[in-house]
C-alpha positions in Angstrom: -0.1 -0.1 0.0 3.0 2.2 -0.7 3.4 3.0 3.1 6.2 1.4 4.9 4.2 1.4 8.0 1.7 -1.3 9.3 -0.8 0.9 11.0 -1.2 -1.4 13.7 2.2 -2.0 15.0 4.0 1.4 13.7 7.2 -0.1 13.5 9.9 2.0 11.3 12.9 1.1 9.6 16.1 3.6 10.4 15.7 4.9 6.7 12.3 6.1 7.0 11.4 9.9 8.3 9.6 9.5 11.7 7.6 12.7 10.3 5.9 10.6 7.5 5.9 6.9 8.8 7.3 5.9 5.0 3.9 7.1 3.9 3.7 8.2 0.2 0.2 10.3 0.7 -1.1 12.3 3.0 -4.3 10.3 3.4 -2.2 7.4 4.3 -0.3 9.3 6.8 -3.5 10.4 8.1 -5.0 7.0 8.8 -1.7 5.9 10.4 -1.6 8.8 12.9 -5.5 8.5 13.7 -5.2 5.0 14.6 -1.5 5.6 16.5 -3.1 8.5 18.3 -6.5 7.7 18.4 -8.0 8.8 22.2 -5.5 12.0 21.9 -7.4 15.2 21.1 -6.9 16.4 17.3 -9.2 19.6 17.1 -10.8 22.0 19.3 -13.5 24.6 18.4 -15.3 27.0 20.4 -19.2 27.6 20.2 -21.3 30.3 22.0 -18.3 30.5 24.5 -17.6 26.7 25.3 -14.6 25.0 23.9 -15.1 21.6 22.2 -12.9 18.4 21.0 -12.1 15.8 18.8 -10.3 13.1 18.9 -8.0 11.8 16.3 -10.2 8.5 16.2 -13.1 10.8 15.7 -11.3 13.2 13.1 -10.8 9.8 11.0 -14.5 9.1 11.6 -15.7 12.0 10.2 -13.4 12.1 7.3 -14.4 8.6 6.5 -18.4 9.5 6.8 -17.9 12.8 4.5 -15.8 10.6 1.9 -17.9 7.8 1.5 -21.0 10.1 1.3 -19.4 11.8 -1.5 -18.7 8.7 -3.2 -22.3 7.7 -2.8 -23.5 11.0 -4.8 -21.1 9.9 -7.7 -18.2 11.9 -7.1 -15.2 9.8 -8.8 -11.5 9.7 -8.4 -9.9 12.8 -9.5 -13.1 14.8 -9.5 -13.2 18.3 -7.3 -15.0 18.6 -3.8 -14.8 22.5 -2.9 -15.4 24.6 0.4 -16.7 27.6 0.5 -16.5 28.3 4.9 -14.2 30.0 7.5 -12.3 27.9 9.4 -13.8 25.0 11.4 -13.4 21.0 11.8 -15.9 20.3 8.9 -13.5 22.0 6.5 -10.9 19.5 7.6 -13.7 16.6 7.7 -14.4 17.2 4.2 -10.8 18.0 2.8 -9.3 14.8 4.4 -12.4 12.6 3.4 -12.1 13.9 -0.1 -8.6 13.1 -0.6 -8.9 9.7 1.3 -11.3 8.6 -1.7 -8.9 10.0 -4.3 -10.7 13.2 -4.7 -9.4 16.8 -5.4 -9.7 19.4 -2.3 -10.6 22.9 -3.2 -11.3 26.0 -1.3 -12.8 29.4 -1.9 -12.3 32.5 0.5 -15.5 33.4 2.1 -15.1 37.1 1.0 -15.5 36.1 -2.4 -18.2 37.5 -4.6 -20.8 35.4 -6.6 -18.5 36.0 -9.6 -15.7 35.1 -8.0 -17.3 31.5 -6.8 -18.4 31.1 -10.1 -15.4 31.6 -11.7 -13.6 28.9 -9.4 -16.6 26.4 -9.7 -16.3 26.7 -13.3 -12.8 26.4 -13.8 -12.3 23.5 -11.6 -15.3 21.6 -12.8 -16.4 21.1 -9.0 -18.8 18.6 -8.4 -19.9 19.2 -4.8 -19.8 22.5 -3.0 -20.0 22.5 0.8 -20.8 26.0 1.8 -20.7 27.1 5.7 -24.5 29.0 5.5 -27.1 30.8 4.1 -24.8 33.9 3.2 -22.5 31.6 1.4 -25.6 29.4 -0.1 -26.9 32.5 -1.8 -23.7 32.8 -3.7 -23.8 29.6 -5.1 -27.5 29.4 -5.8 -27.0 32.8 -7.6 -24.0 30.7 -9.8 -25.0 27.5 -10.1 -26.8 27.6 -13.8 -23.5 28.6 -15.1 -21.5 25.7 -13.4 -22.7 22.6 -14.9 -20.8 20.2 -13.6 -21.9 21.2 -9.9 -24.6 18.6 -8.7 -24.8 19.2 -5.0 -24.7 21.9 -2.6 -24.0 21.0 1.6 -24.8 23.2 3.9 -23.0 23.3 7.3 -25.3 25.7 9.3 -29.2 25.8 8.4 -30.4 27.9 10.6 -32.5 30.4 8.8 -32.8 27.7 6.0 -36.3 26.1 7.1 -38.4 25.5 4.7 -36.2 25.5 2.1 -36.8 22.6 -0.7 -34.4 22.1 -3.4 -33.2 19.0 -4.6 -29.8 20.0 -5.1 -29.2 21.5 -1.2 -28.8 19.1 1.7 -27.4 20.0 5.1 -24.3 18.6 6.5 -25.8 16.6 9.5 -27.7 14.7 7.0 -25.1 14.1 4.7 -22.5 12.9 7.4 -25.4 10.9 8.9 -25.5 9.0 5.2 -21.7 8.5 5.1 -22.0 7.4 8.9 -24.5 4.6 7.7 -22.4 3.9 4.8 -19.2 3.7 7.1 -20.9 0.9 8.9 -22.1 -1.0 5.9 -19.0 -0.7 3.7 -16.3 1.3 5.6 -13.4 -0.8 4.2 -14.0 1.0 1.0 -12.7 4.4 2.3 -9.6 2.3 3.4 -9.2 0.8 0.0 -9.6 4.3 -1.8 -6.7 5.4 0.7 -4.6 2.2 -0.4 -5.4 3.3 -4.0 -3.8 6.5 -3.9 -0.3 7.3 -4.8 2.4 10.0 -4.8 1.5 11.4 -8.3 -2.4 11.7 -7.5 -3.3 15.5 -7.2 -4.2 16.3 -3.5 -5.8 19.4 -3.4 -5.9 23.1 -5.4 -5.1 26.6 -4.3 -6.2 29.2 -6.7 -4.0 32.1 -7.0 -5.5 35.5 -5.6 -5.9 36.8 -9.2 -3.4 40.2 -9.0 -3.1 39.8 -12.4 -5.8 38.2 -14.7 -8.4 35.3 -13.2 -6.9 33.1 -10.7 -5.2 29.9 -11.7 -5.8 26.7 -10.0 -2.4 25.6 -8.6 -2.0 21.6 -8.1 -0.6 20.1 -5.1 0.4 16.6 -5.2 0.7 14.0 -2.8 4.5 13.5 -3.6 4.9 17.6 -2.5 2.9 17.3 0.7 4.8 14.2 1.8 8.5 16.2 0.8 7.4 19.1 2.7 6.0 17.3 6.0 9.5 15.6 5.9 11.1 19.2 6.7 9.1 20.8 9.2 11.9 20.0 11.9 13.5 22.4 9.7 11.5 25.6 11.3 9.2 24.1 13.5 10.2 22.9 17.5 6.6 22.4 18.6 5.5 19.0 19.7 3.0 16.6 20.0 0.3 18.0 22.6 1.3 21.6 22.0 -1.4 24.1 20.8 -2.0 26.1 17.5 -4.9 28.6 16.5 -6.2 28.4 13.0 -7.3 32.0 11.9 -6.1 32.6 8.3 -8.3 31.6 5.2 -7.7 27.8 5.1 -7.9 27.9 1.4 -4.7 30.0 1.3 -1.6 27.6 1.2 0.4 28.4 4.4 -2.8 28.0 6.5 -3.7 25.0 4.7 -0.1 23.3 5.3 -0.2 24.6 9.1 -4.1 23.4 10.0 -4.5 20.2 7.9 -1.2 18.8 7.1 1.8 19.8 9.3 -0.1 18.7 12.3 0.2 15.2 11.1 3.7 15.5 11.1 3.9 16.6 14.6 0.4 16.0 16.2 -0.2 19.5 17.7 -3.9 20.5 18.5 -5.4 22.8 16.3 -8.1 25.2 17.7 -10.7 26.9 15.8 -11.7 30.4 17.3 -15.7 31.3 17.6 -15.4 34.0 14.8 -13.3 36.4 13.2 -14.0 38.9 15.7 -12.8 36.7 18.8 -9.5 35.8 17.4 -7.9 38.3 19.6 -9.5 36.7 23.0 -9.0 33.3 21.7 -5.2 33.7 21.2 -5.2 34.8 25.2 -7.5 31.8 25.8 -5.4 29.1 24.2 -1.7 30.9 24.5 -1.1 29.0 21.2 2.8 27.3 21.0 2.8 28.3 17.5 1.7 31.1 15.3 2.0 31.9 12.0 0.8 35.1 10.3 1.5 37.7 7.8 3.3 40.9 8.9 0.4 42.8 9.0 -1.0 40.8 12.2 2.4 41.1 13.8 2.5 45.0 13.0 -1.0 45.3 14.4 0.3 43.5 18.0 2.5 45.7 17.9 0.5 48.6 17.3 -1.9 47.8 19.9 1.1 47.8 22.8 2.6 50.9 21.4 -0.6 53.1 21.7 -1.6 51.3 24.8 1.7 52.2 26.6 1.5 56.0 25.3 -1.6 56.2 27.6 0.0 53.9 30.6 0.4 55.8 33.5 4.4 57.3 34.0 5.7 54.4 36.2 4.2 51.5 33.6 5.5 53.8 30.9 8.9 54.3 32.3 9.4 50.4 33.2 8.4 49.6 29.9 10.5 52.0 28.0 13.4 50.7 30.3 13.0 47.2 29.4 12.6 47.7 26.2 15.8 49.5 25.7 17.6 46.6 27.5 15.7 44.0 25.6 16.5 46.1 21.9 20.6 46.1 23.0 20.1 42.3 23.8 18.6 42.1 20.4 21.5 44.2 18.7 23.7 42.1 20.7 22.6 38.7 19.4 22.1 39.8 15.8 25.6 40.9 15.8 26.8 37.2 17.4 28.0 39.3 20.6 27.3 37.2 23.8 25.8 39.4 26.5 27.3 39.9 30.0 26.1 37.8 32.8 24.8 41.0 34.5 23.2 42.3 31.4 21.3 38.6 31.0 20.0 38.8 34.4 18.9 42.3 34.3 17.1 41.5 31.0 15.5 38.6 32.6 14.2 40.6 35.6 12.8 43.6 33.4 11.2 40.9 30.7 9.5 39.6 33.8 8.7 42.7 35.3 7.2 44.3 32.3 6.9 42.1 29.6 5.3 39.1 30.8 1.6 40.7 31.3 2.6 42.1 27.6 3.1 38.8 26.2 -0.1 37.5 28.3 -2.4 40.1 26.8 -1.1 39.2 23.3 -1.3 35.8 23.3 2.2 35.0 23.2 3.1 33.8 26.6 3.8 30.3 25.7 4.8 30.7 22.2 7.6 28.2 20.7 7.4 29.2 17.0 6.5 33.0 15.8 6.6 33.0 12.0 5.8 35.3 9.5 5.9 35.4 5.9 4.3 36.6 2.6 5.9 39.7 2.5 9.0 41.3 3.6 9.0 42.6 7.4 10.4 45.7 8.7 13.6 45.4 10.7 12.3 47.4 13.7 9.4 45.0 14.1 11.8 42.0 14.1 14.0 43.7 16.9 10.9 44.7 19.1 9.7 41.1 19.4 13.2 40.0 20.4 13.3 42.7 22.8 9.9 41.3 24.1 11.7 37.6 24.2 9.7 36.3 21.4 11.6 35.0 18.2 9.8 36.1 15.5 11.5 34.9 12.3 10.8 35.2 8.8 10.1 32.5 6.0 9.7 32.4 2.3 7.3 30.2 0.0 4.7 30.5 -2.3 1.9 28.3 -3.5 3.5 27.2 -6.1 6.2 25.7 -3.7 3.7 24.1 -1.3 4.1 26.9 1.2 7.6 26.5 2.1 10.8 26.9 0.6 13.1 28.4 3.6 13.0 29.6 6.9 15.5 31.5 9.7 17.1 29.2 12.0 16.4 30.3 15.2 20.0 30.1 16.2 20.9 32.9 13.7 18.4 35.0 12.9 19.5 37.8 10.2 17.6 40.8 10.0 16.1 41.3 6.4 16.7 37.5 5.5 14.2 34.8 5.0 16.4 32.0 5.9 18.1 29.2 4.4 16.4 26.7 2.2 15.3 23.0 3.5 17.5 20.0 2.6 16.5 18.6 -1.1 15.8 22.1 -2.2 17.5 24.2 -4.4 17.3 28.0 -5.0 19.5 29.9 -7.5 19.3 33.5 -8.9 18.8 34.1 -12.5 20.8 36.6 -14.3 18.0 39.4 -13.7 18.2 38.2 -9.9 15.0 36.5 -10.0 14.6 33.6 -7.4 14.7 30.1 -9.1 13.3 27.2 -7.0 14.1 23.5 -7.4 12.8 20.4 -5.3 10.3 18.1 -4.3 8.2 21.2 -3.3 7.7 22.5 -6.6 3.8 21.9 -7.6 2.5 19.9 -10.2 1.6 22.7 -12.3 -2.0 24.8 -13.0 -5.2 22.9 -13.7 -5.9 22.6 -17.2 -3.5 25.2 -18.2 -0.3 23.7 -19.5 0.8 26.9 -21.4 1.1 28.9 -18.0 2.7 25.9 -16.4 5.3 25.9 -19.1 6.2 29.6 -18.6 6.5 29.1 -14.9 8.4 25.9 -14.6 11.3 25.5 -17.4 12.9 22.4 -18.8 15.1 22.1 -16.1 12.4 21.7 -13.4 13.5 25.3 -12.3 10.2 27.0 -10.9 10.3 30.8 -12.1 8.9 32.7 -9.0 8.7 36.4 -10.3 10.4 37.6 -7.0 13.9 39.0 -7.1 16.5 38.9 -4.3 19.9 37.9 -3.0 21.6 35.0 -1.5 24.5 35.5 1.0 27.5 33.7 1.7 25.8 31.6 4.3 23.2 30.7 1.9 20.6 33.0 3.2 18.0 34.4 1.1 16.7 37.7 1.0 13.3 38.8 -1.0 13.7 42.4 -2.4 10.7 42.5 -4.7 8.3 41.1 -7.2 10.2 41.9 -10.3 7.3 43.4 -12.1 7.1 45.9 -9.1 10.4 47.3 -9.3 10.0 51.3 -10.0 12.7 52.8 -12.2 12.1 56.3 -12.2 12.7 59.1 -14.9 16.4 59.6 -13.9 16.7 55.8 -13.9 17.3 54.9 -10.5 15.7 51.4 -9.6 14.0 51.6 -6.6 12.1 48.5 -4.4 9.0 49.8 -3.6 8.2 47.4 -1.0 11.0 48.4 1.0 9.8 51.7 1.5 6.3 50.4 2.2 7.1 47.9 4.8 8.8 50.8 6.6 5.5 52.9 6.4 3.5 50.0 7.7 5.5 49.9 10.9 3.6 52.7 11.8 0.4 52.1 14.0 -1.4 54.4 11.8 -0.7 53.1 8.2 -2.4 50.1 7.4 -0.7 49.5 3.5 0.7 51.7 1.4 1.4 51.8 -2.4 4.7 53.8 -3.6 4.1 55.3 -7.1 7.2 56.5 -9.1 7.6 54.6 -12.4 9.1 57.1 -14.7 8.3 60.0 -12.7 11.0 62.4 -11.4 10.1 61.6 -7.6 8.3 59.2 -5.4 4.4 59.2 -4.1 2.5 57.2 -2.1 -1.2 56.2 -1.7 -1.9 55.4 1.7 -4.7 53.3 3.6 -4.7 54.1 7.2 -5.5 52.0 10.0 -9.5 53.2 11.0 -9.2 51.7 14.7 -6.1 53.7 15.6 -6.4 56.7 13.2 -10.3 57.3 15.0 -8.7 56.6 18.3 -6.1 59.1 17.5 -8.7 61.9 16.3 -11.3 60.9 19.7 -8.3 61.9 21.8 -7.4 65.0 20.1 -10.8 66.0 20.0 -10.7 66.0 16.0 -14.3 66.0 14.7 -15.3 63.5 11.8 -18.5 62.2 10.9 -17.5 59.0 8.6 -14.4 57.3 7.6 -14.0 59.7 4.6 -14.3 62.9 6.9 -11.6 61.2 8.6 -9.3 61.0 6.1 -9.8 64.5 5.2 -9.0 66.0 8.6 -6.1 68.2 8.6 -5.2 66.7 11.8 -5.1 63.1 10.5 -3.1 64.3 7.2 -0.4 66.0 9.6 -0.2 62.9 11.6 0.5 60.7 8.5 2.9 63.1 7.2 4.8 62.9 10.5 5.1 59.4 9.9 5.8 59.5 6.3 8.6 62.2 7.2 9.9 59.6 9.7 10.5 56.8 7.5 12.0 59.4 4.9 14.7 60.4 7.3 16.0 56.6 7.2 15.9 56.6 3.6 18.3 57.8 0.6 17.1 60.8 -1.1 16.1 59.4 -4.1 13.6 57.0 -2.1 11.7 59.4 -0.3 7.9 60.1 -0.5 7.6 63.7 -1.6 4.0 63.9 -1.0 1.1 61.0 -0.5 -3.0 60.9 -0.7 -5.2 58.8 1.6 -7.6 56.5 0.4 -11.1 57.6 1.3 -12.5 54.6 0.9 -13.0 51.9 3.8 -11.8 48.8 1.6 -12.7 45.3 2.7 -12.0 41.9 1.4 -14.7 42.2 -1.2 -13.3 45.3 -2.8 -11.0 44.7 -6.0 -8.0 46.8 -4.6 -7.5 44.4 -1.8 -6.2 40.6 -2.2 -8.4 38.1 -0.1 -5.3 38.2 2.4 -6.1 42.3 2.5 -2.8 43.3 0.8 -3.5 46.2 -1.8 -3.1 45.2 -5.5 -0.2 47.3 -6.6 -1.8 48.1 -10.2 -5.3 47.9 -9.5 -4.9 51.1 -6.8 -2.4 53.0 -9.1 -5.4 52.5 -11.9 -8.1 53.1 -10.1 -7.0 56.3 -8.4 -4.8 57.6 -11.2 -6.8 60.9 -10.6 -5.1 61.0 -7.2 -2.0 59.7 -8.5 -1.7 62.8 -11.3 -2.9 65.1 -8.8 0.5 64.4 -6.7 2.4 65.0 -10.0 0.9 68.2 -11.0 
C-alpha cells in the first residue's frame, strides 16, 4: 500500500522519515496517525463560548463518513470537491475525506463575490460544493446555472433555511449521517480508496489571488505534501500535544499546510476561534505554542502595545521603556553574534519578567515556541521589537507554487532582512535578472487545465520561476527584495524596490498599507490606507471632529499625523527613495473590494489604475 508502516504496529526502519512514517500520501499518513493517536485530542473549536474537542479517532471517523457520502453521490476519483467556509472542523473533515477517496480538495475565500465563486467552480469543474451558511449558499445559488458540473450543495449551518426545499441542497448533518450509515455497511471502501492513492495524485487545488488576470488553480500533488512534511523540523520545534490557533483562510496555502498537514507530522492540537472577531480573545485563552501570520498581524499586535503604552501611567511607561531599551540592546548583540554579559542577561530577565510578561499574556504569546511570518517582507524594527520582548519572530519564504515553504530562518542565527536557508532537498539560485528560482520536491505539479501557464512557470530543467527578485549571501540565506514586475525605475534611471519603503511605512500604527508610485517619474509619491481603528482613536483623543471614514481621512490633523509618520521614514531613506507627497484613500476597503487581495494586501496595479486621478494630482 506504498506505506512502509503497518498502522497497527507502527514499526519503522532507520531509513524512514519518522515524520511521515514512510507513507507516500497524506491520506495514508492521516489514517496511520489517527490509529496511532486515537484517543488524543486533534481538534478543538469554540461555539457560544464553550470549547469542544474531537479526538484523532473521531476526526478519522468523520472524514470517512464525508468521503463515503461523496462517493455515494457519484463523485469519482480525480474530481473536485470545493469548500466555501470559515475555518472550522468540518472543513478538515471534508478535505481529508475527499482526499481519502482520491478526490481533489479545493477552497474558496469566504469573502469572495458570486462572480469569483462562479469562476472557481467553473474552472475547477467542481462536483460538490460545501458551504458554511445561508450567506454562502446564496452565492452558490446565484451562479449554479452557469456551473454545469456542479451536482450538489451541502450546507453546514441550516439556521434560517427552514422550509428550503431544493433538490440540489442538503444539510451537512444529513450528509454525514448518510456517510456514517455507509461506513457501518462498507467502511472498508474508504481504506481501499486510501490504499489506491499514490504520490502523483493531485491532493488539492489552491487558486491564486488573481492580481494579474483570472485566478489559476495550482495543483498540489501528494508527493509535494510528503516532501514538505518531511522537512517541518527544519523550522518548527513544537511537539505533540502543543497548541495552535487556525484563523487565516484555509484556502491559502500557508494555513492549509499549517492546519491540515503539518499537524500530521507533529501531532499538535488545532484550535478554531469562534469567529473572526474573537481571534484576539481566543489567542489569549488558548496561548498557542505556534503562531504563523503575515507581517500585518504582527504589526497590529505591536501597534496595540505601543498605543496602549503611550496612554499608560508614568511608572508603567518608564518600566516598559527601560525594559525595551535593554531588550533592544540584547537583540542587537544577538544579531551581531556578540554574547551578553552575565549581569546584562540577569538584568534583562528581570526586566522582561516585570515589564513584558503581562504584554505577552495580553497578546496571547506567553507560551509561543514558534512565531513565524511570511508572505511579505518584514520591517527590521518589528523583528527587533519582538526579539526585545523575548519572542523570536522569524521570517520564512514560500508561495503557493512551492507548497508553501522554501526557506525559513534558523532561530540560532537570525539575520534581519533575510528569509533564511532552504530545507534539504530544495535548491535555490538567482537568474541573470536576480529572479529567484526554486527546484525540489516542493515544486507544485502545475496549473489546473493550463499547460501553457505551467510551461511559463517551470522551465525544462525543473526550475520554478518565482517572479521575485532577491539575493543569496555567503551563508546561503535568501533575501526577498521585491516582485520583479513591481520594481520602479524613475525618470532618472534609478531602480527602487517599493516594498522596502512600504514595509517601513506599515510599521506605523496609523498606516495599514501603502503603495509607492514613481515609475518613470521625477520623484516618489504614495497612496496610503490608514488603520481605521488607531486613527479614529487618535482623532477622538485629539478632539478632531469627523462624521465618517471619508471625513476622517480629510481631517487636517490626520493629514499632519500621516505626514509626520512618512517623514520619520524618509529620514532613514536615501534622497531618491523619499516620499515627496501622499494621498489617503478615502474609501474604507474590505476583502470584497477589488483593490485588496483576500489576504488584505493592496493590489499595486489595481490601486494605481483606479486612483489614477489622485496619482496625477500628486505630480501636477
